[in-house]
N, CA, C and O atoms as CSV, one atom per row, in Angstrom:
chain,resi,resn,atom,element,x,y,z
A,1,MET,N,N,0.773,-1.018,0.061
A,1,MET,CA,C,0.137,-0.186,0.075
A,1,MET,C,C,0.739,1.123,-0.178
A,1,MET,O,O,1.330,1.373,0.873
A,2,ASP,N,N,0.905,2.017,-0.920
A,2,ASP,CA,C,1.730,3.356,-1.210
A,2,ASP,C,C,0.503,4.749,-0.773
A,2,ASP,O,O,-0.101,5.363,-1.653
A,3,CYS,N,N,0.403,4.918,0.106
A,3,CYS,CA,C,-0.671,6.013,0.142
A,3,CYS,C,C,-0.068,6.765,1.309
A,3,CYS,O,O,0.849,6.400,2.045
A,4,ASP,N,N,-0.811,7.954,1.333
A,4,ASP,CA,C,-0.380,8.683,2.904
A,4,ASP,C,C,-1.612,8.714,3.899
A,4,ASP,O,O,-2.638,9.394,3.848
A,5,LEU,N,N,-1.207,7.795,4.794
A,5,LEU,CA,C,-2.335,7.718,6.204
A,5,LEU,C,C,-2.163,8.918,7.082
A,5,LEU,O,O,-3.090,9.084,7.875
A,6,ASP,N,N,-1.135,9.843,7.127
A,6,ASP,CA,C,-1.245,10.878,8.116
A,6,ASP,C,C,-2.364,11.725,8.012
A,6,ASP,O,O,-3.036,12.138,8.957
A,7,PRO,N,N,-2.508,11.932,6.972
A,7,PRO,CA,C,-3.782,13.272,6.865
A,7,PRO,C,C,-5.225,12.320,7.304
A,7,PRO,O,O,-6.248,13.004,7.301
A,8,LEU,N,N,-5.373,11.210,7.582
A,8,LEU,CA,C,-7.030,10.609,8.067
A,8,LEU,C,C,-7.069,10.677,9.131
A,8,LEU,O,O,-5.993,10.503,9.704
A,9,ASP,N,N,-8.213,10.943,9.929
A,9,ASP,CA,C,-8.445,11.276,11.053
A,9,ASP,C,C,-8.316,9.995,11.963
A,9,ASP,O,O,-8.081,8.942,11.371
A,10,PRO,N,N,-8.428,9.966,13.170
A,10,PRO,CA,C,-7.816,8.794,13.867
A,10,PRO,C,C,-8.988,7.539,13.874
A,10,PRO,O,O,-8.766,6.369,14.185
A,11,TRP,N,N,-10.232,8.092,13.463
A,11,TRP,CA,C,-11.267,7.098,13.426
A,11,TRP,C,C,-11.213,6.579,12.030
A,11,TRP,O,O,-11.279,5.353,11.931
A,12,VAL,N,N,-11.106,7.273,10.933
A,12,VAL,CA,C,-10.860,6.670,9.621
A,12,VAL,C,C,-9.613,5.794,9.495
A,12,VAL,O,O,-9.562,4.753,8.841
A,13,LEU,N,N,-8.667,6.305,10.158
A,13,LEU,CA,C,-7.547,5.308,10.139
A,13,LEU,C,C,-7.885,4.132,10.777
A,13,LEU,O,O,-8.066,3.093,10.142
A,14,GLU,N,N,-7.967,4.190,11.760
A,14,GLU,CA,C,-8.631,2.778,12.424
A,14,GLU,C,C,-9.511,1.955,11.642
A,14,GLU,O,O,-9.198,0.787,11.875
A,15,ARG,N,N,-10.584,2.014,10.723
A,15,ARG,CA,C,-11.385,1.839,10.036
A,15,ARG,C,C,-10.382,1.163,8.945
A,15,ARG,O,O,-10.320,-0.052,8.758
A,16,VAL,N,N,-9.634,2.102,8.277
A,16,VAL,CA,C,-8.899,1.566,7.216
A,16,VAL,C,C,-8.311,0.531,7.866
A,16,VAL,O,O,-8.928,-0.488,7.555
A,17,ILE,N,N,-7.266,0.241,8.748
A,17,ILE,CA,C,-6.223,-0.664,9.296
A,17,ILE,C,C,-7.076,-1.973,9.706
A,17,ILE,O,O,-6.594,-3.104,9.770
A,18,ASP,N,N,-8.490,-1.620,9.988
A,18,ASP,CA,C,-9.025,-2.975,10.409
A,18,ASP,C,C,-9.190,-3.536,9.228
A,18,ASP,O,O,-8.803,-4.684,9.008
A,19,GLY,N,N,-9.794,-2.778,8.313
A,19,GLY,CA,C,-10.242,-3.229,6.726
A,19,GLY,C,C,-8.903,-4.125,6.311
A,19,GLY,O,O,-8.991,-5.317,6.019
A,20,LEU,N,N,-7.846,-3.500,6.323
A,20,LEU,CA,C,-6.689,-4.272,5.717
A,20,LEU,C,C,-6.292,-5.537,6.684
A,20,LEU,O,O,-5.861,-6.597,6.230
A,21,LEU,N,N,-6.412,-5.388,7.495
A,21,LEU,CA,C,-6.182,-6.432,8.889
A,21,LEU,C,C,-7.138,-7.603,8.705
A,21,LEU,O,O,-6.948,-8.686,9.258
A,22,ALA,N,N,-8.159,-7.351,7.920
A,22,ALA,CA,C,-9.248,-8.451,7.711
A,22,ALA,C,C,-9.040,-9.083,6.328
A,22,ALA,O,O,-9.309,-10.284,6.297
A,23,ARG,N,N,-8.724,-8.671,5.460
A,23,ARG,CA,C,-8.055,-9.112,4.207
A,23,ARG,C,C,-7.405,-10.632,4.346
A,23,ARG,O,O,-6.500,-10.876,5.144
A,24,SER,N,N,-7.872,-11.418,3.641
A,24,SER,CA,C,-6.827,-12.487,3.448
A,24,SER,C,C,-5.780,-12.598,2.845
A,24,SER,O,O,-5.277,-13.711,2.688
A,25,GLN,N,N,-5.332,-11.719,2.470
A,25,GLN,CA,C,-4.223,-11.367,1.588
A,25,GLN,C,C,-3.193,-10.729,2.263
A,25,GLN,O,O,-3.512,-10.182,3.319
A,26,SER,N,N,-1.723,-10.648,1.815
A,26,SER,CA,C,-0.828,-9.709,2.721
A,26,SER,C,C,-0.842,-8.165,2.102
A,26,SER,O,O,-1.056,-7.703,0.981
A,27,VAL,N,N,-0.570,-7.708,3.156
A,27,VAL,CA,C,-0.474,-6.090,2.605
A,27,VAL,C,C,0.928,-5.403,3.148
A,27,VAL,O,O,1.493,-5.612,4.222
A,28,VAL,N,N,1.289,-4.569,2.134
A,28,VAL,CA,C,2.715,-4.014,2.587
A,28,VAL,C,C,2.436,-2.561,2.749
A,28,VAL,O,O,2.069,-1.863,1.804
A,29,ILE,N,N,2.614,-2.116,3.951
A,29,ILE,CA,C,2.509,-0.511,4.355
A,29,ILE,C,C,3.790,-0.198,4.993
A,29,ILE,O,O,4.306,-0.741,5.970
A,30,ALA,N,N,4.287,0.935,4.149
A,30,ALA,CA,C,5.663,1.697,4.608
A,30,ALA,C,C,5.076,2.915,5.796
A,30,ALA,O,O,4.182,3.722,5.542
A,31,THR,N,N,5.669,2.836,6.862
A,31,THR,CA,C,5.182,3.934,7.729
A,31,THR,C,C,6.585,4.417,8.634
A,31,THR,O,O,7.641,3.783,8.612
A,32,ASN,N,N,6.440,5.207,9.131
A,32,ASN,CA,C,7.311,5.777,10.346
A,32,ASN,C,C,6.323,5.994,11.468
A,32,ASN,O,O,6.641,6.639,12.467
A,33,ARG,N,N,5.030,5.414,11.296
A,33,ARG,CA,C,4.187,5.754,12.679
A,33,ARG,C,C,4.490,4.650,13.352
A,33,ARG,O,O,4.261,3.689,12.617
A,34,LEU,N,N,4.958,4.259,14.556
A,34,LEU,CA,C,4.908,2.830,15.314
A,34,LEU,C,C,3.617,2.573,15.528
A,34,LEU,O,O,3.374,1.368,15.595
A,35,ASP,N,N,2.411,3.518,15.699
A,35,ASP,CA,C,1.374,3.114,16.371
A,35,ASP,C,C,0.517,2.442,15.121
A,35,ASP,O,O,-0.422,1.692,15.389
A,36,ILE,N,N,0.850,2.715,13.832
A,36,ILE,CA,C,0.480,1.904,12.768
A,36,ILE,C,C,1.025,0.324,12.948
A,36,ILE,O,O,0.357,-0.700,13.094
A,37,ALA,N,N,2.447,0.495,12.887
A,37,ALA,CA,C,3.128,-0.575,12.668
A,37,ALA,C,C,3.126,-1.757,13.725
A,37,ALA,O,O,3.310,-2.955,13.506
A,38,GLU,N,N,2.914,-1.225,14.721
A,38,GLU,CA,C,2.600,-2.290,15.804
A,38,GLU,C,C,1.258,-3.258,15.621
A,38,GLU,O,O,1.246,-4.391,16.102
A,39,ARG,N,N,0.006,-2.654,14.802
A,39,ARG,CA,C,-0.811,-3.050,14.583
A,39,ARG,C,C,-1.038,-4.624,13.848
A,39,ARG,O,O,-1.985,-5.409,13.910
A,40,PHE,N,N,0.362,-4.690,13.092
A,40,PHE,CA,C,0.641,-5.810,11.925
A,40,PHE,C,C,1.545,-6.722,12.586
A,40,PHE,O,O,2.488,-6.545,13.357
A,41,GLU,N,N,0.960,-7.834,12.034
A,41,GLU,CA,C,1.589,-9.180,12.854
A,41,GLU,C,C,3.203,-9.156,12.183
A,41,GLU,O,O,4.025,-9.721,12.904
A,42,ASN,N,N,3.745,-8.568,10.895
A,42,ASN,CA,C,4.965,-9.010,10.745
A,42,ASN,C,C,5.346,-7.727,10.486
A,42,ASN,O,O,4.533,-6.814,10.352
A,43,LEU,N,N,6.569,-7.591,10.402
A,43,LEU,CA,C,7.363,-6.275,10.821
A,43,LEU,C,C,8.735,-6.475,9.706
A,43,LEU,O,O,9.443,-7.466,9.884
A,44,LEU,N,N,9.061,-5.562,8.624
A,44,LEU,CA,C,10.362,-5.196,8.249
A,44,LEU,C,C,10.682,-3.846,8.743
A,44,LEU,O,O,10.040,-2.818,8.529
A,45,VAL,N,N,12.150,-4.033,9.682
A,45,VAL,CA,C,12.906,-2.907,9.666
A,45,VAL,C,C,13.853,-2.297,8.893
A,45,VAL,O,O,14.935,-2.879,8.970
A,46,LEU,N,N,13.851,-1.310,8.152
A,46,LEU,CA,C,15.106,-0.599,7.268
A,46,LEU,C,C,15.568,0.584,7.978
A,46,LEU,O,O,14.873,1.523,8.367
A,47,TYR,N,N,16.902,0.416,8.108
A,47,TYR,CA,C,17.733,1.369,8.584
A,47,TYR,C,C,18.899,1.766,7.821
A,47,TYR,O,O,19.885,1.036,7.920
A,48,GLU,N,N,18.978,2.923,6.982
A,48,GLU,CA,C,19.788,3.211,6.397
A,48,GLU,C,C,20.201,2.253,4.999
A,48,GLU,O,O,21.300,1.925,4.554
A,49,GLN,N,N,19.223,2.056,4.674
A,49,GLN,CA,C,19.008,1.053,3.246
A,49,GLN,C,C,19.831,-0.268,3.456
A,49,GLN,O,O,20.521,-0.877,2.638
A,50,SER,N,N,19.487,-0.632,5.197
A,50,SER,CA,C,19.654,-1.940,5.438
A,50,SER,C,C,18.674,-2.616,6.027
A,50,SER,O,O,17.948,-1.958,6.773
A,51,LEU,N,N,18.451,-3.756,5.897
A,51,LEU,CA,C,17.332,-4.652,6.745
A,51,LEU,C,C,17.768,-5.003,7.854
A,51,LEU,O,O,18.731,-5.763,7.756
A,52,LEU,N,N,17.409,-4.728,9.034
A,52,LEU,CA,C,17.519,-4.726,10.450
A,52,LEU,C,C,16.846,-5.947,10.760
A,52,LEU,O,O,17.439,-6.698,11.534
A,53,TYR,N,N,15.903,-6.250,10.387
A,53,TYR,CA,C,14.572,-7.149,10.897
A,53,TYR,C,C,13.862,-7.391,10.330
A,53,TYR,O,O,13.299,-6.523,9.663
A,54,SER,N,N,13.412,-8.957,10.261
A,54,SER,CA,C,12.200,-9.302,9.525
A,54,SER,C,C,11.470,-10.407,10.153
A,54,SER,O,O,12.029,-11.459,10.462
A,55,GLY,N,N,10.182,-10.165,10.350
A,55,GLY,CA,C,9.562,-11.355,11.328
A,55,GLY,C,C,8.360,-10.771,11.829
A,55,GLY,O,O,7.731,-9.805,11.397
A,56,ARG,N,N,8.130,-11.547,12.858
A,56,ARG,CA,C,6.654,-11.413,13.730
A,56,ARG,C,C,7.116,-10.104,14.681
A,56,ARG,O,O,8.276,-10.026,15.085
A,57,THR,N,N,6.245,-9.221,14.958
A,57,THR,CA,C,6.319,-8.012,15.755
A,57,THR,C,C,6.625,-8.665,16.991
A,57,THR,O,O,7.593,-8.276,17.645
A,58,SER,N,N,5.724,-9.860,17.491
A,58,SER,CA,C,5.891,-10.261,18.955
A,58,SER,C,C,7.022,-10.589,19.398
A,58,SER,O,O,7.487,-10.268,20.491
A,59,ASP,N,N,7.853,-11.676,18.032
A,59,ASP,CA,C,9.126,-12.170,18.428
A,59,ASP,C,C,10.181,-10.994,18.803
A,59,ASP,O,O,10.939,-11.052,19.772
A,60,LEU,N,N,10.112,-9.943,17.905
A,60,LEU,CA,C,10.790,-8.910,18.183
A,60,LEU,C,C,10.865,-8.515,19.548
A,60,LEU,O,O,11.956,-8.470,20.117
A,61,LEU,N,N,9.599,-8.170,20.230
A,61,LEU,CA,C,9.581,-7.712,21.174
A,61,LEU,C,C,9.816,-8.702,22.654
A,61,LEU,O,O,9.868,-8.307,23.819
A,62,ALA,N,N,9.931,-10.109,22.113
A,62,ALA,CA,C,10.120,-11.139,22.787
A,62,ALA,C,C,11.620,-11.047,23.043
A,62,ALA,O,O,12.041,-11.185,24.192
A,63,GLU,N,N,12.457,-10.816,22.006
A,63,GLU,CA,C,13.798,-10.993,21.873
A,63,GLU,C,C,14.574,-9.872,22.754
A,63,GLU,O,O,15.615,-10.138,23.355
A,64,ILE,N,N,13.935,-8.534,22.770
A,64,ILE,CA,C,14.693,-7.423,23.713
A,64,ILE,C,C,14.137,-7.586,25.066
A,64,ILE,O,O,13.004,-7.852,25.465
A,65,PRO,N,N,15.480,-7.303,25.780
A,65,PRO,CA,C,15.252,-7.603,27.157
A,65,PRO,C,C,14.245,-6.337,27.934
A,65,PRO,O,O,14.042,-5.249,27.394
A,66,ALA,N,N,13.811,-6.639,28.982
A,66,ALA,CA,C,12.778,-5.510,29.597
A,66,ALA,C,C,13.340,-3.927,29.626
A,66,ALA,O,O,14.416,-3.642,30.151
A,67,SER,N,N,12.630,-3.124,29.111
A,67,SER,CA,C,13.331,-1.698,29.213
A,67,SER,C,C,13.438,-1.090,30.407
A,67,SER,O,O,14.494,-0.549,30.737
A,68,LYS,N,N,12.310,-1.106,31.230
A,68,LYS,CA,C,12.471,-0.060,32.392
A,68,LYS,C,C,12.076,-1.255,33.771
A,68,LYS,O,O,11.390,-2.254,33.557
A,69,PHE,N,N,12.602,-0.947,35.036
A,69,PHE,CA,C,12.294,-1.553,36.012
A,69,PHE,C,C,12.034,-0.478,37.096
A,69,PHE,O,O,12.976,0.294,37.276
A,70,ILE,N,N,10.936,-0.288,37.844
A,70,ILE,CA,C,10.835,0.478,38.887
A,70,ILE,C,C,10.867,-0.511,40.276
A,70,ILE,O,O,10.395,-1.647,40.231
A,71,VAL,N,N,11.353,-0.065,41.260
A,71,VAL,CA,C,11.845,-0.611,42.456
A,71,VAL,C,C,11.249,0.492,43.557
A,71,VAL,O,O,11.710,1.629,43.659
A,72,GLN,N,N,10.249,0.023,44.291
A,72,GLN,CA,C,10.034,0.775,45.510
A,72,GLN,C,C,10.740,0.058,46.577
A,72,GLN,O,O,10.951,-1.155,46.609
A,73,CYS,N,N,11.129,1.050,47.562
A,73,CYS,CA,C,11.934,0.323,48.857
A,73,CYS,C,C,12.056,1.393,49.639
A,73,CYS,O,O,11.927,2.587,49.365
A,74,GLY,N,N,12.344,0.798,50.750
A,74,GLY,CA,C,12.552,1.685,52.003
A,74,GLY,C,C,14.094,2.852,51.757
A,74,GLY,O,O,14.267,4.066,51.870
A,75,ASP,N,N,14.635,2.126,51.523
A,75,ASP,CA,C,16.281,2.917,51.208
A,75,ASP,C,C,16.492,2.824,50.178
A,75,ASP,O,O,16.872,1.701,49.846
A,76,ALA,N,N,16.398,3.798,49.157
A,76,ALA,CA,C,16.732,3.828,47.424
A,76,ALA,C,C,18.222,3.901,47.719
A,76,ALA,O,O,18.894,3.188,46.974
A,77,SER,N,N,18.928,4.627,48.672
A,77,SER,CA,C,20.295,4.545,48.241
A,77,SER,C,C,21.086,3.183,48.339
A,77,SER,O,O,22.130,2.983,47.718
A,78,THR,N,N,20.591,2.427,49.032
A,78,THR,CA,C,21.181,0.922,48.993
A,78,THR,C,C,20.918,0.418,47.692
A,78,THR,O,O,21.830,-0.018,46.990
A,79,VAL,N,N,19.758,0.448,47.329
A,79,VAL,CA,C,19.286,-0.354,46.023
A,79,VAL,C,C,20.010,0.230,44.978
A,79,VAL,O,O,20.318,-0.393,43.961
A,80,GLU,N,N,20.361,1.677,45.235
A,80,GLU,CA,C,21.114,2.183,44.107
A,80,GLU,C,C,22.467,1.713,43.843
A,80,GLU,O,O,22.819,1.617,42.667
A,81,SER,N,N,23.334,1.383,44.854
A,81,SER,CA,C,24.507,1.065,45.314
A,81,SER,C,C,24.535,-0.206,44.220
A,81,SER,O,O,25.157,-0.200,43.158
A,82,VAL,N,N,23.705,-1.300,44.742
A,82,VAL,CA,C,23.650,-2.298,43.756
A,82,VAL,C,C,23.416,-2.399,42.489
A,82,VAL,O,O,23.965,-3.197,41.730
A,83,VAL,N,N,22.453,-1.461,42.158
A,83,VAL,CA,C,21.984,-1.283,40.400
A,83,VAL,C,C,22.879,-0.445,39.691
A,83,VAL,O,O,23.181,-0.772,38.543
A,84,ALA,N,N,23.451,0.802,40.298
A,84,ALA,CA,C,24.415,1.888,39.630
A,84,ALA,C,C,25.178,1.174,38.589
A,84,ALA,O,O,25.171,1.549,37.417
A,85,PRO,N,N,25.834,0.153,39.007
A,85,PRO,CA,C,27.136,-0.358,37.750
A,85,PRO,C,C,26.233,-1.078,36.765
A,85,PRO,O,O,26.677,-1.232,35.627
A,86,PHE,N,N,25.205,-1.469,37.012
A,86,PHE,CA,C,24.701,-2.327,35.891
A,86,PHE,C,C,23.588,-1.568,34.894
A,86,PHE,O,O,23.234,-2.078,33.831
A,87,ALA,N,N,23.150,-0.448,35.315
A,87,ALA,CA,C,22.305,0.638,34.595
A,87,ALA,C,C,22.428,1.265,33.777
A,87,ALA,O,O,23.476,1.894,33.924
A,88,ILE,N,N,21.770,1.599,32.588
A,88,ILE,CA,C,21.827,2.279,31.309
A,88,ILE,C,C,21.630,3.695,31.957
A,88,ILE,O,O,22.510,4.555,31.923
A,89,ASP,N,N,20.375,3.874,32.564
A,89,ASP,CA,C,20.169,4.877,33.168
A,89,ASP,C,C,19.256,5.008,34.524
A,89,ASP,O,O,18.332,4.195,34.516
A,90,LEU,N,N,19.290,5.610,35.360
A,90,LEU,CA,C,18.898,5.538,36.661
A,90,LEU,C,C,18.488,6.833,37.268
A,90,LEU,O,O,19.095,7.891,37.099
A,91,MET,N,N,17.503,6.691,37.928
A,91,MET,CA,C,16.780,7.973,38.323
A,91,MET,C,C,16.082,7.452,39.660
A,91,MET,O,O,15.269,6.531,39.732
A,92,VAL,N,N,16.592,8.271,40.747
A,92,VAL,CA,C,16.038,7.900,42.264
A,92,VAL,C,C,15.357,9.209,42.691
A,92,VAL,O,O,15.588,10.398,42.471
A,93,GLU,N,N,14.407,8.518,43.403
A,93,GLU,CA,C,13.269,9.445,44.191
A,93,GLU,C,C,13.699,8.946,45.488
A,93,GLU,O,O,14.653,8.225,45.781
A,94,SER,N,N,12.711,9.529,46.268
A,94,SER,CA,C,13.163,9.401,47.979
A,94,SER,C,C,12.687,7.641,48.405
A,94,SER,O,O,13.515,7.078,49.121
A,95,ASN,N,N,11.672,6.957,48.079
A,95,ASN,CA,C,11.499,5.648,48.197
A,95,ASN,C,C,11.598,4.834,47.101
A,95,ASN,O,O,11.505,3.617,47.262
A,96,SER,N,N,11.809,5.406,45.769
A,96,SER,CA,C,11.827,4.414,44.632
A,96,SER,C,C,13.058,4.767,43.837
A,96,SER,O,O,13.762,5.715,44.183
A,97,LEU,N,N,13.297,4.137,42.932
A,97,LEU,CA,C,13.836,4.187,41.908
A,97,LEU,C,C,13.874,3.493,40.256
A,97,LEU,O,O,13.451,2.341,40.167
A,98,GLN,N,N,14.281,4.055,39.203
A,98,GLN,CA,C,13.791,3.412,37.989
A,98,GLN,C,C,15.287,3.394,37.244
A,98,GLN,O,O,16.210,4.207,37.292
A,99,PHE,N,N,15.157,2.267,36.615
A,99,PHE,CA,C,16.437,2.106,35.944
A,99,PHE,C,C,16.314,1.191,34.818
A,99,PHE,O,O,15.327,0.459,34.883
A,100,SER,N,N,17.134,1.036,33.712
A,100,SER,CA,C,17.036,0.145,32.434
A,100,SER,C,C,18.350,-0.641,32.406
A,100,SER,O,O,19.407,-0.031,32.572
A,101,SER,N,N,18.337,-1.952,32.206
A,101,SER,CA,C,19.593,-2.465,32.294
A,101,SER,C,C,19.555,-3.678,31.165
A,101,SER,O,O,18.435,-4.168,31.021
A,102,PRO,N,N,20.578,-4.222,30.364
A,102,PRO,CA,C,20.251,-5.453,29.237
A,102,PRO,C,C,20.184,-6.599,30.426
A,102,PRO,O,O,19.343,-7.467,30.194
A,103,ASN,N,N,20.849,-6.740,31.541
A,103,ASN,CA,C,20.515,-7.978,32.603
A,103,ASN,C,C,19.661,-7.635,33.734
A,103,ASN,O,O,19.793,-8.205,34.817
A,104,GLY,N,N,18.686,-6.618,33.502
A,104,GLY,CA,C,18.073,-6.036,34.361
A,104,GLY,C,C,16.885,-7.155,35.112
A,104,GLY,O,O,16.270,-6.956,36.159
A,105,GLN,N,N,16.808,-8.327,34.232
A,105,GLN,CA,C,16.046,-9.530,35.071
A,105,GLN,C,C,16.980,-9.984,36.434
A,105,GLN,O,O,16.488,-10.240,37.533
A,106,GLU,N,N,18.171,-10.017,36.170
A,106,GLU,CA,C,18.939,-10.662,36.919
A,106,GLU,C,C,19.034,-9.850,37.892
A,106,GLU,O,O,19.182,-10.466,38.948
A,107,ILE,N,N,19.011,-8.391,38.056
A,107,ILE,CA,C,19.128,-7.712,39.084
A,107,ILE,C,C,17.757,-7.699,39.785
A,107,ILE,O,O,17.632,-7.803,41.005
A,108,ALA,N,N,16.916,-7.587,39.067
A,108,ALA,CA,C,15.326,-7.554,39.554
A,108,ALA,C,C,15.396,-8.715,40.903
A,108,ALA,O,O,15.387,-8.556,42.123
A,109,ALA,N,N,15.461,-9.806,40.110
A,109,ALA,CA,C,15.632,-11.054,40.864
A,109,ALA,C,C,16.389,-10.938,42.218
A,109,ALA,O,O,15.887,-11.090,43.331
A,110,ARG,N,N,17.590,-10.664,41.951
A,110,ARG,CA,C,18.773,-10.450,43.430
A,110,ARG,C,C,18.345,-9.084,44.059
A,110,ARG,O,O,18.901,-8.872,45.136
A,111,LEU,N,N,17.411,-8.024,43.600
A,111,LEU,CA,C,16.709,-7.332,44.680
A,111,LEU,C,C,15.639,-7.972,45.485
A,111,LEU,O,O,15.504,-7.703,46.679
A,112,LEU,N,N,14.959,-8.723,44.927
A,112,LEU,CA,C,13.902,-9.283,45.468
A,112,LEU,C,C,14.126,-10.414,46.521
A,112,LEU,O,O,13.575,-10.534,47.615
A,113,THR,N,N,15.270,-11.392,45.805
A,113,THR,CA,C,15.740,-12.529,46.872
A,113,THR,C,C,16.544,-12.091,47.992
A,113,THR,O,O,16.392,-12.730,49.033
A,114,GLU,N,N,17.498,-10.982,47.992
A,114,GLU,CA,C,18.343,-10.526,48.908
A,114,GLU,C,C,17.744,-9.318,49.637
A,114,GLU,O,O,18.439,-8.902,50.564
A,115,GLY,N,N,16.628,-8.691,49.411
A,115,GLY,CA,C,16.174,-7.780,49.902
A,115,GLY,C,C,17.362,-6.242,50.254
A,115,GLY,O,O,17.453,-5.635,51.321
A,116,TYR,N,N,17.983,-6.019,49.197
A,116,TYR,CA,C,18.849,-4.906,49.167
A,116,TYR,C,C,17.791,-3.556,49.884
A,116,TYR,O,O,16.658,-3.431,49.420
A,117,GLY,N,N,18.119,-2.898,50.664
A,117,GLY,CA,C,17.449,-1.611,50.901
A,117,GLY,C,C,16.036,-1.613,51.325
A,117,GLY,O,O,15.326,-0.609,51.371
A,118,ASN,N,N,15.581,-3.145,51.716
A,118,ASN,CA,C,14.138,-2.914,51.855
A,118,ASN,C,C,12.972,-2.935,50.829
A,118,ASN,O,O,11.883,-2.374,50.948
A,119,VAL,N,N,13.435,-3.720,49.764
A,119,VAL,CA,C,12.850,-3.813,48.610
A,119,VAL,C,C,11.403,-4.319,48.743
A,119,VAL,O,O,11.176,-5.490,49.048
A,120,GLU,N,N,10.273,-3.280,48.473
A,120,GLU,CA,C,9.008,-3.836,48.383
A,120,GLU,C,C,8.362,-4.347,47.248
A,120,GLU,O,O,7.712,-5.391,47.297
A,121,ILE,N,N,8.511,-3.614,46.128
A,121,ILE,CA,C,8.284,-3.970,44.652
A,121,ILE,C,C,9.151,-3.882,43.677
A,121,ILE,O,O,9.966,-2.959,43.684
A,122,VAL,N,N,9.133,-4.889,42.590
A,122,VAL,CA,C,9.908,-4.747,41.599
A,122,VAL,C,C,9.186,-4.872,40.439
A,122,VAL,O,O,8.772,-5.969,40.063
A,123,SER,N,N,8.955,-3.634,39.706
A,123,SER,CA,C,8.113,-3.746,38.347
A,123,SER,C,C,8.756,-3.728,37.317
A,123,SER,O,O,9.608,-2.845,37.223
A,124,VAL,N,N,8.611,-4.521,36.383
A,124,VAL,CA,C,8.830,-4.737,35.374
A,124,VAL,C,C,8.162,-4.439,34.088
A,124,VAL,O,O,7.192,-5.154,33.835
A,125,GLN,N,N,8.539,-3.367,33.064
A,125,GLN,CA,C,7.865,-2.916,32.205
A,125,GLN,C,C,8.488,-3.523,30.852
A,125,GLN,O,O,9.638,-3.326,30.458
A,126,PRO,N,N,7.658,-4.177,30.319
A,126,PRO,CA,C,8.309,-4.786,28.853
A,126,PRO,C,C,8.513,-3.938,27.833
A,126,PRO,O,O,7.634,-3.094,27.660
A,127,PRO,N,N,9.610,-3.936,26.980
A,127,PRO,CA,C,9.708,-3.177,26.051
A,127,PRO,C,C,8.426,-2.730,25.094
A,127,PRO,O,O,7.389,-3.393,25.099
A,128,ASP,N,N,8.568,-1.724,24.396
A,128,ASP,CA,C,7.321,-1.434,23.561
A,128,ASP,C,C,8.329,-1.520,22.096
A,128,ASP,O,O,9.478,-1.960,22.138
A,129,LEU,N,N,7.730,-1.063,20.942
A,129,LEU,CA,C,8.159,-1.277,19.699
A,129,LEU,C,C,9.099,-0.202,19.769
A,129,LEU,O,O,10.217,-0.717,19.765
A,130,ARG,N,N,9.173,0.867,19.822
A,130,ARG,CA,C,10.240,2.093,19.937
A,130,ARG,C,C,11.195,1.500,20.489
A,130,ARG,O,O,12.155,1.666,19.737
A,131,ALA,N,N,11.625,0.671,21.703
A,131,ALA,CA,C,12.518,0.571,22.429
A,131,ALA,C,C,13.058,-0.887,21.524
A,131,ALA,O,O,14.211,-1.295,21.667
A,132,ALA,N,N,12.305,-1.414,20.822
A,132,ALA,CA,C,12.893,-2.682,20.259
A,132,ALA,C,C,13.538,-2.092,19.132
A,132,ALA,O,O,14.759,-2.108,19.287
A,133,ILE,N,N,13.198,-1.608,18.118
A,133,ILE,CA,C,13.846,-0.815,17.269
A,133,ILE,C,C,14.734,-0.170,17.506
A,133,ILE,O,O,15.681,-0.320,16.734
A,134,ASP,N,N,14.902,0.782,18.565
A,134,ASP,CA,C,16.402,1.637,19.145
A,134,ASP,C,C,17.204,0.639,19.397
A,134,ASP,O,O,18.371,1.012,19.276
A,135,THR,N,N,17.101,-0.577,19.724
A,135,THR,CA,C,18.056,-1.529,20.232
A,135,THR,C,C,18.884,-2.247,18.734
A,135,THR,O,O,20.054,-2.477,18.429
A,136,LEU,N,N,17.606,-2.414,18.098
A,136,LEU,CA,C,18.015,-2.601,16.780
A,136,LEU,C,C,19.369,-1.895,16.103
A,136,LEU,O,O,20.429,-2.405,15.741
A,137,ILE,N,N,18.851,-0.376,16.076
A,137,ILE,CA,C,19.623,0.380,15.375
A,137,ILE,C,C,21.162,0.701,16.431
A,137,ILE,O,O,22.291,0.992,16.034
A,138,ALA,N,N,20.694,0.524,17.775
A,138,ALA,CA,C,21.934,0.409,18.450
A,138,ALA,C,C,22.910,-0.385,17.944
A,138,ALA,O,O,24.065,-0.008,17.743
A,139,ARG,N,N,22.376,-1.750,17.675
A,139,ARG,CA,C,23.241,-2.900,17.539
A,139,ARG,C,C,24.186,-2.984,16.236
A,139,ARG,O,O,25.076,-3.797,15.987
A,140,CYS,N,N,23.636,-1.701,15.351
A,140,CYS,CA,C,24.134,-1.587,13.792
A,140,CYS,C,C,24.032,-2.685,13.232
A,140,CYS,O,O,24.979,-3.292,12.731
A,141,GLY,N,N,22.315,-3.238,13.267
A,141,GLY,CA,C,22.134,-4.358,12.195
A,141,GLY,C,C,22.731,-5.731,12.648
A,141,GLY,O,O,22.593,-6.724,11.933
A,142,ARG,N,N,23.444,-5.783,13.927
A,142,ARG,CA,C,23.735,-7.461,14.095
A,142,ARG,C,C,22.617,-8.039,14.426
A,142,ARG,O,O,21.708,-7.501,15.058
A,143,PRO,N,N,22.638,-9.244,13.981
A,143,PRO,CA,C,21.346,-9.931,14.543
A,143,PRO,C,C,21.173,-10.008,15.896
A,143,PRO,O,O,22.170,-9.967,16.617
A,144,LEU,N,N,19.804,-10.137,16.486
A,144,LEU,CA,C,19.645,-10.219,17.601
A,144,LEU,C,C,20.270,-11.329,18.102
A,144,LEU,O,O,20.524,-12.268,17.347
A,145,GLY,N,N,20.647,-11.373,19.641
A,145,GLY,CA,C,21.372,-12.334,20.364
A,145,GLY,C,C,22.797,-12.366,20.140
A,145,GLY,O,O,23.499,-13.211,20.694
A,146,VAL,N,N,23.357,-11.316,19.201
A,146,VAL,CA,C,24.830,-11.233,19.007
A,146,VAL,C,C,25.210,-10.091,19.967
A,146,VAL,O,O,24.485,-9.098,20.018
A,147,PRO,N,N,26.053,-10.163,20.549
A,147,PRO,CA,C,26.603,-8.993,21.402
A,147,PRO,C,C,27.265,-7.810,20.500
A,147,PRO,O,O,27.744,-6.814,21.043
């Protein structure tokens, strides 16, 4: 499909996409809008004239590590000292902190089992399509699973 979907109001756009998804044919749409791309089962990610990914959208999201962790605790400074060496970004508040890390699942499990800083809750936010595509681009086209 080669047309400009941007001028459509959200309700018309929703009906157009629903109609495309209801077809028993393959449909190709080129878009920079992630809200449109995430509606489709399969995805091609192109970057600087290279194919970075071709496959199911759900498989891409499953292969990307969790993007954000929120830790509620009694003493954020203790948790911060454990997490800081592994975190990509870290935001500390009085009784919680947020971080992202490629090995965040291991850190989250360690915080809960070992109880650093009176950890009460560790919330894991799964990656969204933007985080998955940003990860692909950061890897400069290396296949998933390759450091």
